[in-house]
All heavy atoms as TSV, in Angstrom:
chain	resi	resn	atom	element	x	y	z
A	1	MET	N	N	0.823	-1.185	0.000
A	1	MET	CA	C	0.000	0.000	0.000
A	1	MET	C	C	0.874	1.258	0.000
A	1	MET	O	O	0.519	2.245	-0.616
A	1	MET	CB	C	-0.911	-0.016	1.220
A	1	MET	CG	C	-1.857	1.113	1.274
A	1	MET	SD	S	-3.039	0.854	2.593
A	1	MET	CE	C	-4.072	2.236	2.355
A	2	ILE	N	N	1.988	1.193	0.692
A	2	ILE	CA	C	2.840	2.373	0.812
A	2	ILE	C	C	3.405	2.794	-0.545
A	2	ILE	O	O	3.758	3.947	-0.746
A	2	ILE	CB	C	3.957	2.129	1.843
A	2	ILE	CG1	C	4.504	3.446	2.378
A	2	ILE	CG2	C	5.098	1.335	1.285
A	2	ILE	CD1	C	3.639	4.112	3.350
A	3	ARG	N	N	3.466	1.873	-1.497
A	3	ARG	CA	C	3.942	2.209	-2.838
A	3	ARG	C	C	2.914	2.977	-3.651
A	3	ARG	O	O	3.255	3.644	-4.619
A	3	ARG	CB	C	4.334	0.938	-3.584
A	3	ARG	CG	C	5.560	0.282	-3.014
A	3	ARG	CD	C	5.921	-0.940	-3.796
A	3	ARG	NE	N	7.082	-1.577	-3.189
A	3	ARG	CZ	C	7.412	-2.824	-3.349
A	3	ARG	NH1	N	6.646	-3.607	-4.103
A	3	ARG	NH2	N	8.475	-3.319	-2.771
A	4	ASN	N	N	1.653	2.854	-3.278
A	4	ASN	CA	C	0.576	3.460	-4.066
A	4	ASN	C	C	-0.004	4.729	-3.471
A	4	ASN	O	O	-0.650	5.494	-4.179
A	4	ASN	CB	C	-0.552	2.443	-4.269
A	4	ASN	CG	C	-0.075	1.236	-5.047
A	4	ASN	OD1	O	0.716	1.355	-5.958
A	4	ASN	ND2	N	-0.546	0.070	-4.667
A	5	VAL	N	N	0.164	4.937	-2.179
A	5	VAL	CA	C	-0.400	6.124	-1.526
A	5	VAL	C	C	0.656	6.758	-0.630
A	5	VAL	O	O	1.683	6.159	-0.340
A	5	VAL	CB	C	-1.654	5.772	-0.686
A	5	VAL	CG1	C	-2.767	5.260	-1.566
A	5	VAL	CG2	C	-1.322	4.783	0.402
A	6	SER	N	N	0.362	7.960	-0.172
A	6	SER	CA	C	1.295	8.652	0.714
A	6	SER	C	C	1.298	7.980	2.092
A	6	SER	O	O	0.328	7.324	2.473
A	6	SER	CB	C	0.889	10.117	0.854
A	6	SER	OG	O	-0.296	10.223	1.607
A	7	PRO	N	N	2.382	8.144	2.850
A	7	PRO	CA	C	2.424	7.556	4.195
A	7	PRO	C	C	1.287	8.043	5.094
A	7	PRO	O	O	0.775	7.281	5.911
A	7	PRO	CB	C	3.784	8.009	4.733
A	7	PRO	CG	C	4.617	8.227	3.519
A	7	PRO	CD	C	3.661	8.737	2.463
A	8	ALA	N	N	0.883	9.296	4.947
A	8	ALA	CA	C	-0.213	9.818	5.771
A	8	ALA	C	C	-1.508	9.054	5.516
A	8	ALA	O	O	-2.244	8.730	6.452
A	8	ALA	CB	C	-0.408	11.297	5.496
A	9	VAL	N	N	-1.789	8.752	4.270
A	9	VAL	CA	C	-3.007	8.002	3.943
A	9	VAL	C	C	-2.872	6.549	4.385
A	9	VAL	O	O	-3.816	5.963	4.914
A	9	VAL	CB	C	-3.305	8.090	2.432
A	9	VAL	CG1	C	-4.464	7.194	2.049
A	9	VAL	CG2	C	-3.593	9.533	2.043
A	10	ALA	N	N	-1.699	5.976	4.203
A	10	ALA	CA	C	-1.495	4.577	4.569
A	10	ALA	C	C	-1.657	4.351	6.067
A	10	ALA	O	O	-2.104	3.281	6.490
A	10	ALA	CB	C	-0.114	4.121	4.115
A	11	THR	N	N	-1.316	5.328	6.874
A	11	THR	CA	C	-1.432	5.165	8.324
A	11	THR	C	C	-2.731	5.722	8.892
A	11	THR	O	O	-2.936	5.691	10.106
A	11	THR	CB	C	-0.243	5.842	9.033
A	11	THR	OG1	O	-0.220	7.219	8.672
A	11	THR	CG2	C	1.071	5.185	8.667
A	12	SER	N	N	-3.608	6.212	8.041
A	12	SER	CA	C	-4.865	6.783	8.530
A	12	SER	C	C	-5.767	5.728	9.171
A	12	SER	O	O	-6.668	6.078	9.933
A	12	SER	CB	C	-5.612	7.504	7.419
A	12	SER	OG	O	-5.999	6.589	6.413
A	13	TYR	N	N	-5.508	4.454	8.917
A	13	TYR	CA	C	-6.302	3.403	9.559
A	13	TYR	C	C	-6.205	3.507	11.079
A	13	TYR	O	O	-7.131	3.144	11.798
A	13	TYR	CB	C	-5.857	2.007	9.101
A	13	TYR	CG	C	-4.568	1.561	9.735
A	13	TYR	CD1	C	-4.575	0.840	10.924
A	13	TYR	CD2	C	-3.337	1.878	9.168
A	13	TYR	CE1	C	-3.394	0.451	11.528
A	13	TYR	CE2	C	-2.160	1.495	9.748
A	13	TYR	CZ	C	-2.189	0.779	10.937
A	13	TYR	OH	O	-1.017	0.403	11.531
A	14	ALA	N	N	-5.087	3.997	11.581
A	14	ALA	CA	C	-4.911	4.122	13.028
A	14	ALA	C	C	-5.918	5.089	13.633
A	14	ALA	O	O	-6.248	4.995	14.809
A	14	ALA	CB	C	-3.491	4.582	13.340
A	15	TYR	N	N	-6.431	6.024	12.845
A	15	TYR	CA	C	-7.437	6.963	13.320
A	15	TYR	C	C	-8.841	6.479	13.006
A	15	TYR	O	O	-9.781	6.793	13.728
A	15	TYR	CB	C	-7.222	8.339	12.685
A	15	TYR	CG	C	-5.869	8.906	13.007
A	15	TYR	CD1	C	-4.852	8.906	12.059
A	15	TYR	CD2	C	-5.598	9.422	14.254
A	15	TYR	CE1	C	-3.598	9.420	12.359
A	15	TYR	CE2	C	-4.347	9.931	14.569
A	15	TYR	CZ	C	-3.357	9.930	13.617
A	15	TYR	OH	O	-2.128	10.424	13.918
A	16	VAL	N	N	-8.986	5.736	11.928
A	16	VAL	CA	C	-10.308	5.286	11.504
A	16	VAL	C	C	-10.781	4.078	12.315
A	16	VAL	O	O	-11.967	3.982	12.653
A	16	VAL	CB	C	-10.309	4.973	9.990
A	16	VAL	CG1	C	-11.631	4.388	9.553
A	16	VAL	CG2	C	-9.997	6.236	9.199
A	17	ASN	N	N	-9.890	3.174	12.669
A	17	ASN	CA	C	-10.288	1.972	13.400
A	17	ASN	C	C	-11.015	2.283	14.713
A	17	ASN	O	O	-12.045	1.667	15.000
A	17	ASN	CB	C	-9.083	1.075	13.660
A	17	ASN	CG	C	-8.671	0.307	12.429
A	17	ASN	OD1	O	-9.369	0.308	11.418
A	17	ASN	ND2	N	-7.525	-0.333	12.490
A	18	PRO	N	N	-10.531	3.208	15.548
A	18	PRO	CA	C	-11.289	3.514	16.768
A	18	PRO	C	C	-12.672	4.090	16.488
A	18	PRO	O	O	-13.621	3.806	17.223
A	18	PRO	CB	C	-10.409	4.539	17.495
A	18	PRO	CG	C	-9.047	4.310	16.960
A	18	PRO	CD	C	-9.235	3.875	15.542
A	19	VAL	N	N	-12.788	4.869	15.440
A	19	VAL	CA	C	-14.096	5.435	15.079
A	19	VAL	C	C	-15.049	4.310	14.703
A	19	VAL	O	O	-16.207	4.288	15.139
A	19	VAL	CB	C	-13.950	6.455	13.929
A	19	VAL	CG1	C	-15.313	6.897	13.429
A	19	VAL	CG2	C	-13.114	7.642	14.375
A	20	VAL	N	N	-14.575	3.378	13.909
A	20	VAL	CA	C	-15.403	2.228	13.522
A	20	VAL	C	C	-15.788	1.418	14.757
A	20	VAL	O	O	-16.940	0.996	14.903
A	20	VAL	CB	C	-14.671	1.351	12.480
A	20	VAL	CG1	C	-15.418	0.058	12.224
A	20	VAL	CG2	C	-14.478	2.126	11.186
A	21	ALA	N	N	-14.847	1.230	15.671
A	21	ALA	CA	C	-15.138	0.481	16.896
A	21	ALA	C	C	-16.205	1.170	17.733
A	21	ALA	O	O	-17.109	0.514	18.267
A	21	ALA	CB	C	-13.856	0.304	17.708
A	22	VAL	N	N	-16.126	2.480	17.836
A	22	VAL	CA	C	-17.131	3.229	18.597
A	22	VAL	C	C	-18.505	3.094	17.937
A	22	VAL	O	O	-19.514	2.853	18.611
A	22	VAL	CB	C	-16.730	4.715	18.724
A	22	VAL	CG1	C	-17.884	5.555	19.234
A	22	VAL	CG2	C	-15.527	4.854	19.642
A	23	LEU	N	N	-18.552	3.241	16.626
A	23	LEU	CA	C	-19.831	3.132	15.921
A	23	LEU	C	C	-20.417	1.723	16.038
A	23	LEU	O	O	-21.634	1.562	16.181
A	23	LEU	CB	C	-19.669	3.540	14.464
A	23	LEU	CG	C	-19.312	5.015	14.243
A	23	LEU	CD1	C	-19.077	5.294	12.757
A	23	LEU	CD2	C	-20.386	5.922	14.800
A	24	LEU	N	N	-19.560	0.709	15.997
A	24	LEU	CA	C	-20.055	-0.656	16.199
A	24	LEU	C	C	-20.573	-0.849	17.620
A	24	LEU	O	O	-21.584	-1.527	17.836
A	24	LEU	CB	C	-18.953	-1.670	15.890
A	24	LEU	CG	C	-18.593	-1.837	14.416
A	24	LEU	CD1	C	-17.374	-2.753	14.260
A	24	LEU	CD2	C	-19.768	-2.378	13.632
A	25	GLY	N	N	-19.893	-0.260	18.591
A	25	GLY	CA	C	-20.353	-0.345	19.975
A	25	GLY	C	C	-21.708	0.316	20.167
A	25	GLY	O	O	-22.565	-0.194	20.891
A	26	ILE	N	N	-21.903	1.444	19.499
A	26	ILE	CA	C	-23.194	2.131	19.583
A	26	ILE	C	C	-24.278	1.295	18.915
A	26	ILE	O	O	-25.382	1.145	19.444
A	26	ILE	CB	C	-23.106	3.522	18.918
A	26	ILE	CG1	C	-22.218	4.437	19.762
A	26	ILE	CG2	C	-24.479	4.132	18.726
A	26	ILE	CD1	C	-21.861	5.733	19.070
A	27	SER	N	N	-23.944	0.717	17.757
A	27	SER	CA	C	-24.937	-0.038	16.984
A	27	SER	C	C	-25.325	-1.356	17.634
A	27	SER	O	O	-26.506	-1.710	17.675
A	27	SER	CB	C	-24.402	-0.318	15.583
A	27	SER	OG	O	-24.142	0.878	14.918
A	28	PHE	N	N	-24.327	-2.107	18.129
A	28	PHE	CA	C	-24.602	-3.478	18.564
A	28	PHE	C	C	-24.546	-3.687	20.068
A	28	PHE	O	O	-25.135	-4.633	20.580
A	28	PHE	CB	C	-23.615	-4.444	17.898
A	28	PHE	CG	C	-23.757	-4.470	16.396
A	28	PHE	CD1	C	-22.776	-3.937	15.586
A	28	PHE	CD2	C	-24.884	-5.015	15.795
A	28	PHE	CE1	C	-22.898	-3.950	14.212
A	28	PHE	CE2	C	-25.021	-5.029	14.416
A	28	PHE	CZ	C	-24.027	-4.499	13.624
A	29	ALA	N	N	-23.861	-2.837	20.797
A	29	ALA	CA	C	-23.716	-3.054	22.238
A	29	ALA	C	C	-24.508	-2.050	23.071
A	29	ALA	O	O	-24.437	-2.078	24.292
A	29	ALA	CB	C	-22.242	-3.001	22.630
A	30	GLY	N	N	-25.211	-1.156	22.407
A	30	GLY	CA	C	-26.049	-0.213	23.137
A	30	GLY	C	C	-25.268	0.858	23.886
A	30	GLY	O	O	-25.782	1.454	24.822
A	31	GLU	N	N	-24.031	1.112	23.494
A	31	GLU	CA	C	-23.249	2.153	24.150
A	31	GLU	C	C	-23.796	3.521	23.762
A	31	GLU	O	O	-24.458	3.677	22.744
A	31	GLU	CB	C	-21.785	2.042	23.733
A	31	GLU	CG	C	-21.125	0.761	24.190
A	31	GLU	CD	C	-19.686	0.649	23.741
A	31	GLU	OE1	O	-19.166	1.594	23.133
A	31	GLU	OE2	O	-19.073	-0.390	24.002
A	32	SER	N	N	-23.503	4.515	24.585
A	32	SER	CA	C	-23.942	5.873	24.270
A	32	SER	C	C	-22.758	6.824	24.429
A	32	SER	O	O	-21.813	6.549	25.174
A	32	SER	CB	C	-25.085	6.297	25.190
A	32	SER	OG	O	-24.641	6.287	26.533
A	33	LEU	N	N	-22.813	7.941	23.693
A	33	LEU	CA	C	-21.739	8.923	23.723
A	33	LEU	C	C	-22.283	10.258	24.213
A	33	LEU	O	O	-23.421	10.618	23.918
A	33	LEU	CB	C	-21.147	9.114	22.326
A	33	LEU	CG	C	-20.457	7.920	21.688
A	33	LEU	CD1	C	-19.940	8.300	20.311
A	33	LEU	CD2	C	-19.325	7.427	22.551
A	34	SER	N	N	-21.426	10.975	24.914
A	34	SER	CA	C	-21.785	12.328	25.346
A	34	SER	C	C	-21.595	13.273	24.160
A	34	SER	O	O	-20.949	12.919	23.170
A	34	SER	CB	C	-20.886	12.754	26.504
A	34	SER	OG	O	-19.561	12.956	26.041
A	35	PRO	N	N	-22.145	14.468	24.236
A	35	PRO	CA	C	-21.940	15.440	23.144
A	35	PRO	C	C	-20.457	15.725	22.875
A	35	PRO	O	O	-20.053	15.893	21.727
A	35	PRO	CB	C	-22.661	16.695	23.639
A	35	PRO	CG	C	-23.722	16.170	24.549
A	35	PRO	CD	C	-23.115	14.969	25.212
A	36	ARG	N	N	-19.650	15.755	23.919
A	36	ARG	CA	C	-18.212	15.986	23.741
A	36	ARG	C	C	-17.571	14.853	22.949
A	36	ARG	O	O	-16.710	15.073	22.100
A	36	ARG	CB	C	-17.537	16.109	25.098
A	36	ARG	CG	C	-16.045	16.345	24.987
A	36	ARG	CD	C	-15.394	16.450	26.320
A	36	ARG	NE	N	-15.690	17.752	26.874
A	36	ARG	CZ	C	-15.253	18.188	28.030
A	36	ARG	NH1	N	-14.498	17.416	28.775
A	36	ARG	NH2	N	-15.562	19.387	28.466
A	37	GLU	N	N	-17.993	13.627	23.195
A	37	GLU	CA	C	-17.449	12.478	22.466
A	37	GLU	C	C	-17.889	12.482	21.003
A	37	GLU	O	O	-17.111	12.115	20.125
A	37	GLU	CB	C	-17.864	11.180	23.164
A	37	GLU	CG	C	-17.196	11.018	24.523
A	37	GLU	CD	C	-17.823	9.938	25.367
A	37	GLU	OE1	O	-19.040	9.676	25.229
A	37	GLU	OE2	O	-17.095	9.357	26.194
A	38	TRP	N	N	-19.119	12.901	20.735
A	38	TRP	CA	C	-19.573	13.029	19.348
A	38	TRP	C	C	-18.754	14.083	18.614
A	38	TRP	O	O	-18.383	13.906	17.461
A	38	TRP	CB	C	-21.063	13.380	19.280
A	38	TRP	CG	C	-21.963	12.199	19.459
A	38	TRP	CD1	C	-22.756	11.925	20.526
A	38	TRP	CD2	C	-22.145	11.119	18.540
A	38	TRP	NE1	N	-23.420	10.748	20.331
A	38	TRP	CE2	C	-23.072	10.237	19.119
A	38	TRP	CE3	C	-21.629	10.814	17.283
A	38	TRP	CZ2	C	-23.482	9.066	18.490
A	38	TRP	CZ3	C	-22.036	9.641	16.651
A	38	TRP	CH2	C	-22.957	8.796	17.251
A	39	LEU	N	N	-18.462	15.179	19.309
A	39	LEU	CA	C	-17.643	16.231	18.713
A	39	LEU	C	C	-16.239	15.707	18.409
A	39	LEU	O	O	-15.702	15.956	17.327
A	39	LEU	CB	C	-17.576	17.442	19.647
A	39	LEU	CG	C	-16.694	18.589	19.181
A	39	LEU	CD1	C	-17.229	19.177	17.876
A	39	LEU	CD2	C	-16.597	19.653	20.252
A	40	ALA	N	N	-15.657	14.974	19.332
A	40	ALA	CA	C	-14.330	14.401	19.110
A	40	ALA	C	C	-14.343	13.441	17.927
A	40	ALA	O	O	-13.422	13.434	17.105
A	40	ALA	CB	C	-13.846	13.688	20.372
A	41	LEU	N	N	-15.379	12.655	17.816
A	41	LEU	CA	C	-15.512	11.723	16.701
A	41	LEU	C	C	-15.584	12.470	15.371
A	41	LEU	O	O	-14.924	12.086	14.396
A	41	LEU	CB	C	-16.781	10.885	16.911
A	41	LEU	CG	C	-16.972	9.639	16.092
A	41	LEU	CD1	C	-15.943	8.588	16.452
A	41	LEU	CD2	C	-18.369	9.085	16.318
A	42	ALA	N	N	-16.337	13.555	15.340
A	42	ALA	CA	C	-16.446	14.352	14.116
A	42	ALA	C	C	-15.109	14.997	13.765
A	42	ALA	O	O	-14.729	15.045	12.585
A	42	ALA	CB	C	-17.525	15.424	14.290
A	43	ILE	N	N	-14.380	15.476	14.753
A	43	ILE	CA	C	-13.070	16.088	14.501
A	43	ILE	C	C	-12.101	15.063	13.934
A	43	ILE	O	O	-11.352	15.357	12.996
A	43	ILE	CB	C	-12.518	16.736	15.785
A	43	ILE	CG1	C	-13.354	17.967	16.140
A	43	ILE	CG2	C	-11.044	17.105	15.630
A	43	ILE	CD1	C	-13.054	18.552	17.504
A	44	ILE	N	N	-12.112	13.861	14.472
A	44	ILE	CA	C	-11.240	12.802	13.967
A	44	ILE	C	C	-11.572	12.486	12.516
A	44	ILE	O	O	-10.677	12.391	11.662
A	44	ILE	CB	C	-11.350	11.537	14.840
A	44	ILE	CG1	C	-10.746	11.798	16.219
A	44	ILE	CG2	C	-10.679	10.341	14.172
A	44	ILE	CD1	C	-11.040	10.711	17.227
A	45	LEU	N	N	-12.844	12.326	12.204
A	45	LEU	CA	C	-13.237	12.021	10.829
A	45	LEU	C	C	-12.867	13.157	9.883
A	45	LEU	O	O	-12.387	12.918	8.769
A	45	LEU	CB	C	-14.741	11.741	10.758
A	45	LEU	CG	C	-15.180	10.420	11.373
A	45	LEU	CD1	C	-16.700	10.320	11.372
A	45	LEU	CD2	C	-14.562	9.257	10.634
A	46	PHE	N	N	-13.057	14.396	10.318
A	46	PHE	CA	C	-12.703	15.540	9.498
A	46	PHE	C	C	-11.190	15.571	9.239
A	46	PHE	O	O	-10.748	15.847	8.122
A	46	PHE	CB	C	-13.161	16.831	10.179
A	46	PHE	CG	C	-12.862	18.066	9.395
A	46	PHE	CD1	C	-13.512	18.320	8.195
A	46	PHE	CD2	C	-11.938	18.983	9.855
A	46	PHE	CE1	C	-13.240	19.465	7.467
A	46	PHE	CE2	C	-11.663	20.135	9.137
A	46	PHE	CZ	C	-12.304	20.373	7.942
A	47	ALA	N	N	-10.415	15.262	10.251
A	47	ALA	CA	C	-8.958	15.243	10.088
A	47	ALA	C	C	-8.522	14.162	9.105
A	47	ALA	O	O	-7.626	14.383	8.284
A	47	ALA	CB	C	-8.285	15.030	11.435
A	48	VAL	N	N	-9.145	13.003	9.155
A	48	VAL	CA	C	-8.814	11.931	8.218
A	48	VAL	C	C	-9.169	12.349	6.795
A	48	VAL	O	O	-8.409	12.107	5.856
A	48	VAL	CB	C	-9.519	10.612	8.611
A	48	VAL	CG1	C	-9.378	9.564	7.534
A	48	VAL	CG2	C	-8.963	10.094	9.925
A	49	VAL	N	N	-10.307	13.025	6.620
A	49	VAL	CA	C	-10.680	13.520	5.292
A	49	VAL	C	C	-9.658	14.538	4.800
A	49	VAL	O	O	-9.246	14.518	3.637
A	49	VAL	CB	C	-12.106	14.113	5.310
A	49	VAL	CG1	C	-12.394	14.891	4.045
A	49	VAL	CG2	C	-13.130	13.013	5.509
A	50	LEU	N	N	-9.222	15.433	5.675
A	50	LEU	CA	C	-8.212	16.415	5.278
A	50	LEU	C	C	-6.904	15.758	4.874
A	50	LEU	O	O	-6.272	16.158	3.901
A	50	LEU	CB	C	-7.964	17.410	6.407
A	50	LEU	CG	C	-8.988	18.504	6.585
A	50	LEU	CD1	C	-8.589	19.419	7.738
A	50	LEU	CD2	C	-9.165	19.318	5.319
A	51	VAL	N	N	-6.492	14.750	5.624
A	51	VAL	CA	C	-5.255	14.047	5.277
A	51	VAL	C	C	-5.406	13.346	3.941
A	51	VAL	O	O	-4.513	13.374	3.094
A	51	VAL	CB	C	-4.878	13.032	6.386
A	51	VAL	CG1	C	-3.806	12.071	5.926
A	51	VAL	CG2	C	-4.421	13.759	7.634
A	52	THR	N	N	-6.562	12.727	3.731
A	52	THR	CA	C	-6.790	11.976	2.505
A	52	THR	C	C	-6.905	12.885	1.292
A	52	THR	O	O	-6.350	12.597	0.234
A	52	THR	CB	C	-8.073	11.123	2.644
A	52	THR	OG1	O	-7.963	10.321	3.813
A	52	THR	CG2	C	-8.259	10.236	1.441
A	53	LEU	N	N	-7.613	13.989	1.428
A	53	LEU	CA	C	-7.866	14.870	0.294
A	53	LEU	C	C	-7.016	16.132	0.315
A	53	LEU	O	O	-7.196	17.009	-0.526
A	53	LEU	CB	C	-9.345	15.272	0.269
A	53	LEU	CG	C	-10.348	14.132	0.152
A	53	LEU	CD1	C	-11.759	14.664	0.220
A	53	LEU	CD2	C	-10.130	13.351	-1.132
A	54	GLY	N	N	-6.092	16.236	1.245
A	54	GLY	CA	C	-5.313	17.447	1.433
A	54	GLY	C	C	-4.577	17.924	0.207
A	54	GLY	O	O	-4.571	19.114	-0.106
A	55	LYS	N	N	-3.967	17.013	-0.525
A	55	LYS	CA	C	-3.200	17.452	-1.692
A	55	LYS	C	C	-4.097	17.975	-2.808
A	55	LYS	O	O	-3.647	18.732	-3.651
A	55	LYS	CB	C	-2.295	16.335	-2.203
A	55	LYS	CG	C	-3.015	15.134	-2.744
A	55	LYS	CD	C	-2.016	14.094	-3.200
A	55	LYS	CE	C	-2.709	12.841	-3.670
A	55	LYS	NZ	N	-1.764	11.826	-4.071
A	56	TYR	N	N	-5.370	17.590	-2.807
A	56	TYR	CA	C	-6.301	18.108	-3.800
A	56	TYR	C	C	-6.935	19.415	-3.341
A	56	TYR	O	O	-7.178	20.311	-4.137
A	56	TYR	CB	C	-7.396	17.086	-4.100
A	56	TYR	CG	C	-6.851	15.788	-4.618
A	56	TYR	CD1	C	-6.896	14.628	-3.848
A	56	TYR	CD2	C	-6.260	15.714	-5.877
A	56	TYR	CE1	C	-6.375	13.432	-4.324
A	56	TYR	CE2	C	-5.741	14.523	-6.351
A	56	TYR	CZ	C	-5.808	13.393	-5.567
A	56	TYR	OH	O	-5.296	12.226	-6.027
A	57	LEU	N	N	-7.216	19.514	-2.039
A	57	LEU	CA	C	-7.849	20.718	-1.509
A	57	LEU	C	C	-6.863	21.864	-1.346
A	57	LEU	O	O	-7.213	23.017	-1.524
A	57	LEU	CB	C	-8.489	20.406	-0.149
A	57	LEU	CG	C	-9.624	19.391	-0.157
A	57	LEU	CD1	C	-10.074	19.099	1.269
A	57	LEU	CD2	C	-10.790	19.899	-0.980
A	58	PHE	N	N	-5.627	21.527	-0.965
A	58	PHE	CA	C	-4.597	22.535	-0.720
A	58	PHE	C	C	-3.335	22.186	-1.490
A	58	PHE	O	O	-2.351	21.727	-0.905
A	58	PHE	CB	C	-4.278	22.624	0.781
A	58	PHE	CG	C	-5.487	22.828	1.639
A	58	PHE	CD1	C	-6.000	21.782	2.389
A	58	PHE	CD2	C	-6.114	24.053	1.697
A	58	PHE	CE1	C	-7.115	21.960	3.194
A	58	PHE	CE2	C	-7.232	24.235	2.489
A	58	PHE	CZ	C	-7.730	23.198	3.242
A	59	PRO	N	N	-3.348	22.376	-2.808
A	59	PRO	CA	C	-2.154	22.016	-3.582
A	59	PRO	C	C	-0.975	22.911	-3.201
A	59	PRO	O	O	-1.146	24.072	-2.850
A	59	PRO	CB	C	-2.584	22.247	-5.030
A	59	PRO	CG	C	-3.734	23.188	-4.948
A	59	PRO	CD	C	-4.396	22.946	-3.625
A	60	GLY	N	N	0.209	22.338	-3.261
A	60	GLY	CA	C	1.413	23.084	-2.941
A	60	GLY	C	C	1.700	24.157	-3.975
A	60	GLY	O	O	1.278	24.072	-5.126
A	61	LYS	N	N	2.404	25.175	-3.538
A	61	LYS	CA	C	2.769	26.240	-4.459
A	61	LYS	C	C	3.912	25.768	-5.342
A	61	LYS	O	O	4.825	25.091	-4.872
A	61	LYS	CB	C	3.189	27.485	-3.683
A	61	LYS	CG	C	2.061	28.074	-2.870
A	61	LYS	CD	C	2.520	29.289	-2.114
A	61	LYS	CE	C	1.365	29.823	-1.278
A	61	LYS	NZ	N	1.775	30.947	-0.446
A	62	PRO	N	N	3.874	26.105	-6.620
A	62	PRO	CA	C	4.954	25.664	-7.506
A	62	PRO	C	C	6.272	26.350	-7.130
A	62	PRO	O	O	6.291	27.506	-6.719
A	62	PRO	CB	C	4.483	26.092	-8.893
A	62	PRO	CG	C	3.480	27.163	-8.648
A	62	PRO	CD	C	2.861	26.868	-7.308
A	63	VAL	N	N	7.326	25.600	-7.259
A	63	VAL	CA	C	8.659	26.132	-6.976
A	63	VAL	C	C	9.258	26.622	-8.280
A	63	VAL	O	O	9.356	25.884	-9.255
A	63	VAL	CB	C	9.559	25.045	-6.349
A	63	VAL	CG1	C	10.962	25.569	-6.134
A	63	VAL	CG2	C	8.947	24.552	-5.056
A	64	ILE	N	N	9.629	27.874	-8.302
A	64	ILE	CA	C	10.210	28.467	-9.501
A	64	ILE	C	C	11.701	28.653	-9.254
A	64	ILE	O	O	12.101	29.321	-8.304
A	64	ILE	CB	C	9.554	29.819	-9.843
A	64	ILE	CG1	C	8.062	29.603	-10.071
A	64	ILE	CG2	C	10.224	30.451	-11.042
A	64	ILE	CD1	C	7.282	30.881	-10.225
A	65	LYS	N	N	12.483	28.006	-10.081
A	65	LYS	CA	C	13.926	28.105	-9.942
A	65	LYS	C	C	14.445	29.092	-10.986
A	65	LYS	O	O	14.059	29.033	-12.152
A	65	LYS	CB	C	14.575	26.738	-10.158
A	65	LYS	CG	C	14.213	25.738	-9.104
A	65	LYS	CD	C	14.914	24.433	-9.353
A	65	LYS	CE	C	14.526	23.402	-8.321
A	65	LYS	NZ	N	15.193	22.115	-8.538
A	66	SER	N	N	15.313	29.966	-10.564
A	66	SER	CA	C	15.892	30.896	-11.510
A	66	SER	C	C	17.052	30.210	-12.223
A	66	SER	O	O	17.788	29.423	-11.650
A	66	SER	CB	C	16.375	32.152	-10.808
A	66	SER	OG	O	17.376	31.825	-9.877
A	67	VAL	N	N	17.152	30.492	-13.478
A	67	VAL	CA	C	18.210	29.898	-14.286
A	67	VAL	C	C	19.279	30.953	-14.478
A	67	VAL	O	O	19.022	32.049	-14.978
A	67	VAL	CB	C	17.654	29.436	-15.646
A	67	VAL	CG1	C	18.776	28.872	-16.516
A	67	VAL	CG2	C	16.542	28.431	-15.436
A	68	GLY	N	N	20.489	30.640	-14.036
A	68	GLY	CA	C	21.589	31.580	-14.188
A	68	GLY	C	C	22.083	31.655	-15.606
A	68	GLY	O	O	21.922	30.718	-16.388
A	69	ARG	N	N	22.645	32.768	-15.968
A	69	ARG	CA	C	23.178	32.931	-17.319
A	69	ARG	C	C	24.547	32.276	-17.395
A	69	ARG	O	O	25.397	32.484	-16.530
A	69	ARG	CB	C	23.318	34.409	-17.660
A	69	ARG	CG	C	21.993	35.075	-17.770
A	69	ARG	CD	C	22.061	36.525	-18.116
A	69	ARG	NE	N	23.408	37.065	-18.317
A	69	ARG	CZ	C	23.667	38.176	-18.949
A	69	ARG	NH1	N	22.668	38.887	-19.428
A	69	ARG	NH2	N	24.876	38.621	-19.084
A	70	PRO	N	N	24.777	31.501	-18.423
A	70	PRO	CA	C	26.111	30.886	-18.565
A	70	PRO	C	C	27.123	31.961	-18.964
A	70	PRO	O	O	26.832	32.882	-19.718
A	70	PRO	CB	C	25.932	29.861	-19.681
A	70	PRO	CG	C	24.718	30.320	-20.436
A	70	PRO	CD	C	23.866	31.074	-19.465
A	71	ASP	N	N	28.346	31.841	-18.455
A	71	ASP	CA	C	29.408	32.809	-18.790
A	71	ASP	C	C	30.261	32.320	-19.905
A	71	ASP	O	O	30.589	31.264	-20.137
A	71	ASP	CB	C	30.270	33.097	-17.557
A	71	ASP	CG	C	29.485	33.887	-16.518
A	71	ASP	OD1	O	28.649	34.721	-16.928
A	71	ASP	OD2	O	29.687	33.640	-15.333
């Protein structure tokens, strides 16, 4: 996977897995979250989206190199 995507995207599973676990706990185990925990969950998901789509949303500025005159 590391050959096909950036390291940030390849390691994003570390942030997504806990979110999936929480959602499964809510769905199947009857767990509940406080408003603060819902906010934290949304922030985590938003951060993963930014990491995944960051290069498209915020492209880097082009580097312009000056070419010296040959003597």
